[in-house]
N, C-alpha and C positions, 0 to 999 in steps of 0.2 A: 222519640228520646228514649235512651237506654235506661234499665233499672238504677245503674249507679248514678246517672244524671238525675234522674227522678229523686233518688234518696238524697242526694246533696240538695237539691232543691227545697225538699221537706226539712231538711236539717237546718238549712239557712232560715227558713220561716220560724222555726222553733227559736233559734238563736235571736233573730229580730224581735220576736214577741217577748221573750225573756227580758232583753234589753229594755223594750217597751214598757214592760212592767216596772222594771226598776227605775227608769228615768221618769215616767208618768208618776209613780208612786211618790217620788221626791217632790215633783210639782204640785201634786194635790196636797202634800203636807205644808209646803211653803205658801202657796197660793197668791204669791207676789204678783203673777201676771194674769190674775183672775179677770181684770177688766180690759184686756188686750184684744180679745176677737171672739168669734164664734167658737173656735177650737178650744180655747182656754175656759170659757164658760161650760163647754162640755165636759172638760177635763175634771173641773171642780164639783161637777155633779156626781161623780163617780168615787168610790173608794177602792174598788178592784177592776182590774183591766183585763178582760179576756179577749180572744181574738177578734171577735165582732165589735167590741168597744173601741179597740185600738184602730181598727179598719175605719170605723165611723169618725173618729177623731182626725185620722190622717187625711181624709177627703173633705174635711172642713177646712183644713189648713191651706193658706194661700202662700206659704213660704215668705212671708214678709221679714221674718228674722228678727223682728222687735223683741220677742221673748229671750233670743240668745244674748243680745247686747244688754238687756236689763238685768240678766241673771247673775247671781253671785256664785253659782255653783258649776260654771264652766270651767274649762282647763284655764290655769294649772290646778284647780281644786281637784281633790280626789274623786268627788262625784263625777266629774268630767261629763257634763250634761250637754247634749247638742240635739235638742229637741227639732230643730228645723231639718237637719239631715236625717234623723230618725224617721220622722213622719213623712219626708220625701221618699225614702226607700219603701216604707210600707205602702204608702200611696201607689207607687209603681208597682209594686208586687201585686196589689189588688186588681190593676189592669190586666197584668200578665196573666194572672190566674184566672180571670172571669171572662176576657174576650178571646174567642176561640176563632181560628186554630192558634194555640198557645204559642207555637213556634214562631209563627209570623209576628204575633205582638212582641215577642222577646226581642226578635232580630231588629224590629223596627224601633224598639225603644232603647235599644244600645248601640246600633251601628248606623253608619252614614250610607253605605253602599246600597241598602235596598232602595233609597230614595232616588240615588244616582242611575241605578239600574233601570227603574221603572220609567224615570223621564226619558232616558235614552231609547228605551223600547218603544215608548209612545211617539217619540219623535219620528222613529223610523216607520211605525204603523201609519201615522198621519201623513207622512211624505208619501208613502206607498198608496194610500187611499185616495188623496187629493192629487196624485200625479207630481208631487214636489214642486209645487208653484212658488219657490224661494223669492223669486222676483216678480210675483203676480201684483198687479194693482186691481184685480178684480174684486166686485162686491162678495161680502162674506159668503152668502149662500151660493154664489157663482163657483166658489172654490170648493166648498163642502156642502153638500145638500142637507136640508132639514132632517130628512129621514135616516141618512148616514149618521147624523148627530145622535138622533135619538137612540139608533141602533147601537151605537158605541157607549153613550154615556148612561142611558137608562140601568142597565146592569152594574154599571161602574159605581153608580150612586145606591141603587135599591140594596145590593148585596152586602155592602159595608154597613149601611144602616140597620139592616137585619142582625148582622153580627154585634153592633153596638147594642141594640134593643134586647137581645138575648143576654149579653154580657151584664147590662144593668140589671136585669131581671135576677141573675145569678147573685150579683152584689147585694141587690135589695134582700134576697132571702138570707144571705150569709149574715148581715147585720141585724136580722130579726125585724124588719119593716113590717108595720102594720097596713092594713088596707088605706090606700090614701083617700083623703077628703080634700075638697076643693080649698078649704082655708089653708092647709098645709101647703099645697102647690103655689097658691098666691103669695103666701109668706116667703117660699123659696125662690120664687121669680122676682120678687120685690127686692130681696137681698143680692140676688145675683146680678140684678139690673143695675143697681147703684155701686155694687162691689164695695160695701159699707165696712167689710172686714179689712180692707187695705187702708183705712184711715187712722189705724194704729189705736183704735178703741177711744181716744179722746179728739179725733178730728185733725191731729197734727200730720198725719202721713204714716209711712212705714219706713224700715232701716234697711231695705233690701241692697241698695247699691251705696249707701254713705256710712254705713256702719252706726255709730252711735248718733248720727244726725237724721233727722227726720226729713222725709220728702214725699209729696204726693204723685211724683212724676210717673212712677210705675202704674199707679191706679189709673191716671188719664191714659198712659199708653195701652193698658188693658182695655179700658173703655173704648177707646178709639178703634182698637182691633176687633173688639167683640162687635160694636155697632157697624163698623166698616163692612165686616162679614154678612151681618144681618141684612144690610142695605143691598149688598151684592146679590145674596140669595132672594132677597124682596124682588130685585130687578129681573131676574131670570123668571121668578114665578109669574110677575106681571106680564112679561113677555110672552110667557106660554099662554097665559089667559087670552092676551091679545090675538095669538096666532090661532088658537083653537075656537074661542067663543066669539070674537069679533071679526075672524077671518081677516086679520090685519097683520100679515108677515112682515118681518124685519127686512130693510133697516128702518129705523124710527128717528124722528128728529130730536135734537138736543132737548127740547122743552117737553118731550114725552116723558111718561113716568118711568119706563124701563132705562132711559138714559139718564135722567136726574138721580134716580136711585143708584144707578150703576157707576157714574162718575164720582158722585159724592162718597159712595161706599168704597170705591177703589182708593180714593185719596185717602181716607180714613184708616183703611186697611193697610195701606203701604207705610204712611206715617207712623202708625201704632207700631207695627212690626219692626220699622227700623229703629224706633226708640227702644223697644224690647231688646233688640239684639245689642244695641249699645250699652243697655243696662246690664244685661247679661255678663258683658266683658267686663264690667266693674265690680260686679258682685264677687264674694269670696265662694270659691267652688267648693270648699269643704263644708258649706252649710247647705249643701243640695244634695242630690243624689249623683255622685261623681261618675259612676259607670254610664250614666244615661245623658250626660250633659253634651256630648257632641250631637247625638241625635236631637236633643232639643233644640240646639242651634240650627240643626239642618231643617227641621220642621217650620221653625219660625222663618227661616230663609225661604223656605218653599211657600209659605203662606204669603210673604213679601213679594215674592215672584208671581203670584196669582193676581195680585192687586196691580203691580206694576206693569206687567205684560197687557193686562187688560186695558189700562190707561192708555201705553204706547200704541195699542193696535186701534184703539178709538181716535187718537191724535194723528196717526199716521195712515188712516183709512185713504185709499184711492192713491197711494204712492207705490213705488216699487218694492218697498220693504214689508208692505203689508202681508203678503203671502207667507213670508218666513216668520213674522211675528205671529200670525194665526196658528202656525204649526206649534211654536212654542209655547204659546198661551195655552192652547188645548192640551198640551202634553203635561204641562205643570198642573193644570186643573184635574186631569185625569189621575195623575199621582196623588194629589191632594184628597180626591175622593177615596181612593184605596186607603190612604193614611188616616182617615177620619177616626176609626175606632182603634187602630193599632198604634197611635202616636200620642204625643203630649196633648192633642186635641180632646182626648177621652176625659182629661181632667175636668173640663167644664161640664161635661154631662154627669160624671161621676160626683162631682161637687154639688150639683143641683139635687142629685138623689139624697146626698148626705144632708143638704140643707132641708129637705122635705122630712127626713128622719129626725133631725134636731127640733123642727117645728112640732113633731108628734111627742117627743121626749119632754120638751119645755112645756107642753100643756097638761102634762100629767100631774 
């Protein structure tokens, strides 16, 4: 990055922080939205908003947009408040500043082409590695060996996870996080697991896709996506234990744990992502981070393809299309692994850190 680009980036952060101070200062004076969610409970706890406080509040926000539709100071009022868009931009800046290499994070947060390029490159790689069996009906490990899978996917998984952990460490230090206690982690996990901040504060849902009307559809879709992903990860983890500890390599029967977790997780993941994409098309673009919305769509589509291609691969096993589906599935999974710290996926991990910090602050 050139010195000029770096200066522009710093200037933009200063402008966003000054605007955050202005808007959040009005919010904490009004306090009308105090009961909406964890983000506004945190807002009303403060009287001044330094960079660390704004970053913390931004990562608590779920972008449900309830505050915007309830606010009397949005446009055309001269105060022109737009808290959802403000926090969405600050939140994304947190990821872009804390996840290294920064240039990769910014490209994958703002553009579609990195996802397309990576997927195409992996299709070429897997086609070459397995001899391009696009019309093969051979079993999974007859097409690509277990050792080859480990050789390719282990670094693709480990290196992004390391980048994510180091980024979370930088973020935690930047917001002044104290040493973690088990009670704070348990509280954060419980909050994330239920996504209670998407209930609108009163259990009526949020306003993401229906403006002034409340709905819980987005909360359900998020939960389906999250638990679907966790079940798919659990399926892979259990299959790994079967392989190494029980000396029981794939394939497994439908009623085995890897298959039960994988199929149910794939269904939840696919349905959840499909609904989220639909809701994104209904929501107002100017209440989010507009520069990053195309990349958000792309990442959610990528996650949908991970679940969908996995299900199709299972259902079409033993047919002539299985080889081609295997290559496509492995390619989108590989792209997803790389994208974990650099895409919208990082929101879940940064939000969990923010919830831990919120638990610490609330206990004071």
